[in-house]
N, C-alpha and C positions, 0 to 999 in steps of 0.2 A: 668618322673616318680619322684615323690617326696619321699625323704628319711625320715624315722622317725628321730626325733631329737637325739635319742640315737646313731644311726649309724653315724650321722653327727659329734657328739661329739667324738666318737671313732676315726673317720677318721681324725679329726683335731688333736687329741692327737697323733695319729700315725705319722702324718706328722711332728708335732712339735718335737717328739722324734727323728725321722729320721734326721731332720735338725740339732738338737743338736749333735747327734752322728756323723753325717756326717763331723763335724769339726775335729774329731779325726780320722785320717786315718792311717792305718797300712799297710805296704807293705809286701806281701807274694808272693814269686816267681815272676811271671809276673802279678799277680793280685794285684790291689790296693783295699784293703778292705775298703769299704765305705758304711755303711748301708743306706745312702741316695740314693744310686743307686737302692735300692729295692722299692722306693716310687711308681713306676708304679704298684706294686703288692698290694698296700694298700687296694684298694677297693675289690680285690679278696680275701684278707685275712680276712677282717672285715665283709664281706657279702657273699652272694651266687653268686656274679658276677663271670663269668668265667675269668681266667687270660688272659690278652692280649698277643699278640706275643712279645711286648716290655717287659712285665713283665717276660715272660719265658726266653727271652734272657738275661735279667739282673740277673735273678735267677741263670741261668747256669753259668754266669760270676762270680757271687759272691759265688758260691757253696763252694769253698775252705775256705771261711770266715765264713760260717754258724756256725761252732762249737764255734768260738770266739764270735759270736753274742749271742749264747745260754748262754754263760758264763757271758755275760754282764747283770747286774740286770735291766738296763733300757730297754733292748730289749727282755729279756728272755721270758716273757709271750706272746709276739707277735710272735716271731720267733719259739717258741716251741709249739705253739698252734696247735690243730688238723687241723684247716683251713689252716695254713701255710704249714703243711705237705701234705695236700690234694692238694694245689696249686702246690707244688713241684712235686708231683706224676703226676698230670695232665700235667705239663710242661715236663715230661720225665727226670726230674733231681731229683731222689730220695734223700731224706734227708740223710746226712751221719750219721753214728753211732759215736756219740761223747763220 
């Protein structure tokens, strides 16, 4: 299935942002916050693709970090988007109240 150029551009942007943010890691309790870990969710967040099991496991793993990601101006639009919240809900990991 061929993706429209708009979706490809958004996906490339998301991956690039996640790679850049992934270089700055913050440790919280037993979780290492690394936005790059959410890259398996990029297609589910930017399109109507259902989240993969890997996406859901990474989302659950990174859940304690989501409020930090929402506060980050580079990630805010992506992480706080309706699609991101929908993916979190589908994965059974409701978005925390930040």
